[in-house]
C-alpha positions in Angstrom: 14.3 -1.5 -68.6 16.8 -4.1 -69.8 17.9 -3.8 -73.4 17.9 -6.7 -75.8 21.2 -5.6 -77.4 23.1 -6.2 -74.2 22.1 -9.9 -73.9 19.2 -9.2 -71.5 15.6 -9.8 -72.5 13.0 -7.1 -72.9 9.3 -7.5 -72.2 8.7 -7.6 -75.9 11.1 -10.5 -76.4 9.6 -12.4 -73.5 6.0 -12.0 -74.6 6.8 -12.7 -78.3 9.0 -15.7 -77.7 6.1 -18.0 -78.6 3.3 -17.1 -80.8 -0.1 -18.5 -79.8 -1.7 -20.7 -82.5 -5.1 -18.9 -82.0 -4.3 -15.2 -81.3 -7.9 -14.4 -81.0 -8.3 -16.5 -77.9 -7.7 -14.3 -74.8 -7.3 -17.2 -72.4 -4.6 -18.9 -74.5 -2.7 -15.6 -74.9 -2.8 -15.0 -71.2 -1.6 -18.5 -70.5 1.2 -18.2 -73.0 2.3 -14.9 -71.5 2.3 -16.3 -68.0 4.4 -19.3 -69.0 6.9 -17.1 -70.8 7.2 -14.8 -67.8 7.6 -17.8 -65.4 10.6 -19.0 -67.4 12.4 -15.7 -66.8 13.2 -16.4 -63.1 16.2 -14.1 -63.0 14.4 -11.1 -64.6 12.0 -8.6 -63.0 9.8 -6.3 -64.9 8.9 -3.1 -63.0 6.0 -1.0 -64.4 5.8 2.6 -63.2 2.5 4.4 -63.6 2.6 8.1 -62.4 0.1 10.9 -62.0 -2.9 8.6 -61.7 -4.8 11.2 -59.7 -4.8 13.5 -62.7 -7.0 11.2 -64.8 -10.8 11.4 -65.1 -12.8 9.3 -62.6 -13.8 6.7 -65.2 -10.2 6.5 -66.4 -8.9 5.9 -62.9 -11.4 3.1 -62.4 -10.4 1.6 -65.8 -6.7 1.7 -65.0 -7.2 0.0 -61.6 -9.4 -2.7 -63.1 -6.7 -3.3 -65.7 -4.0 -3.5 -63.1 -6.1 -5.9 -61.0 -6.7 -8.2 -64.0 -2.9 -8.6 -64.7 -1.6 -7.9 -61.2 -0.7 -11.5 -60.5 1.6 -12.0 -63.6 4.8 -13.7 -62.4 7.9 -11.5 -62.1 6.0 -8.3 -62.8 5.9 -5.5 -60.2 3.6 -2.5 -60.5 4.6 0.8 -58.9 1.5 3.2 -58.8 2.0 6.8 -57.8 -1.1 8.8 -56.9 -2.9 11.0 -54.3 -4.8 8.4 -52.3 -7.6 10.8 -51.3 -8.3 11.9 -54.9 -8.1 8.3 -56.3 -10.3 6.8 -53.5 -12.9 9.6 -54.1 -12.8 8.9 -57.9 -13.2 5.2 -57.4 -16.1 5.7 -55.0 -17.9 8.0 -57.5 -17.3 5.8 -60.5 -18.0 2.5 -58.9 -20.5 3.6 -56.2 -18.4 1.7 -53.6 -15.9 2.4 -50.9 -12.8 3.7 -52.7 -10.4 3.0 -49.9 -11.5 -0.7 -49.6 -11.2 -1.1 -53.3 -7.6 0.2 -53.1 -6.8 -2.2 -50.3 -7.8 -5.1 -52.5 -5.3 -4.1 -55.1 -2.4 -2.4 -53.4 -0.3 -4.9 -51.6 2.4 -2.6 -50.1 1.2 0.9 -49.7 4.0 3.5 -49.0 2.9 6.9 -47.9 5.1 9.8 -49.0 5.0 12.6 -46.5 3.7 16.0 -47.6 6.4 18.6 -48.0 6.6 21.2 -45.2 5.7 24.8 -45.7 9.4 25.8 -45.4 10.3 23.3 -48.1 7.6 24.7 -50.5 8.8 28.2 -49.7 12.4 27.3 -50.4 11.4 25.7 -53.7 9.5 28.9 -54.7 12.2 31.3 -53.7 15.0 29.2 -55.4 12.9 28.8 -58.5 12.1 32.5 -58.8 15.7 33.4 -58.1 16.8 31.1 -60.9 14.4 32.8 -63.3 15.7 36.1 -62.1 19.3 35.2 -62.9 18.4 33.9 -66.3 17.3 37.4 -67.2 19.7 40.3 -67.8 17.2 43.0 -66.6 17.5 44.5 -63.2 14.7 43.1 -60.9 13.8 44.8 -57.7 13.7 42.7 -54.5 13.7 43.2 -50.8 10.6 43.9 -48.6 8.2 44.1 -51.5 9.3 40.8 -52.9 9.1 39.1 -49.5 5.6 40.6 -48.9 4.4 39.1 -52.2 6.0 35.7 -51.5 4.4 35.7 -48.0 0.9 36.9 -49.0 0.3 36.0 -52.7 2.3 33.0 -53.5 3.4 30.5 -50.8 0.1 30.4 -48.9 -1.6 29.3 -52.1 0.8 26.4 -52.9 0.8 23.0 -51.2 2.8 20.7 -53.5 5.9 20.6 -55.7 3.7 20.2 -58.8 2.0 23.6 -58.0 5.5 25.1 -57.6 6.5 24.0 -61.1 3.2 25.3 -62.5 3.8 28.7 -61.0 7.4 28.9 -62.2 6.5 27.8 -65.7 3.7 30.2 -66.1 5.7 33.1 -64.5 8.6 32.4 -66.9 6.2 32.3 -69.9 4.5 35.6 -69.0 7.7 37.4 -68.1 9.3 36.4 -71.4 6.5 38.1 -73.2 6.0 41.3 -71.1 9.1 41.5 -69.0 9.8 45.2 -69.4 6.2 46.2 -68.8 5.9 44.8 -65.3 7.9 44.2 -62.1 9.0 40.6 -61.7 7.6 39.8 -58.3 4.4 41.7 -59.1 4.0 39.4 -62.0 4.8 36.3 -59.9 2.2 37.3 -57.3 -0.5 37.9 -59.9 0.4 34.6 -61.6 0.0 32.8 -58.3 -3.5 34.3 -57.8 -4.5 33.5 -61.4 -3.4 29.9 -61.0 -4.7 29.1 -57.6 -7.4 31.6 -56.9 -9.0 32.1 -60.3 -12.3 33.6 -58.8 -10.3 36.3 -57.0 -8.3 37.0 -60.1 -11.4 37.4 -62.2 
């Protein structure tokens, strides 16, 4: 975002340039904001909203309603990042309507990010565990046993980079507490099962 100290104008400076005489009147406030934004022809405000699919269903609906209500503000661009299937299902449950059609009304330029391949996920897991291994001074066995655990207990359960980071963070946390009491890859495999197959773990 542009900084006011460098001579560029921030969103706050644009929206507060003129104070509305009757601040309680929503229509006047909206009109004043729109006029201020229209004056900034050389400025663009980009609003990023990430992890939308992690919200509760009613929160997802409220967020999209809010974006819809202000989506036509001049010189403002919204970049929304989410899992389309999860968000569409949440919108359908909360609004009792077709979630995909609701999204089509709001999203002007949908850009689909391809799912990472299994080999990409596996490389992320292997590199992440290797990094944890190097950060520790203890000798950690590897070889066939480690590969068997990676192949059977970890990578088949993971489908996204977010899940990779979850596994690595939890493995690092547990190993920092009980490192000498357990073999590293055993712990990583058990952690994978605990995170992604809780019923099996129980």
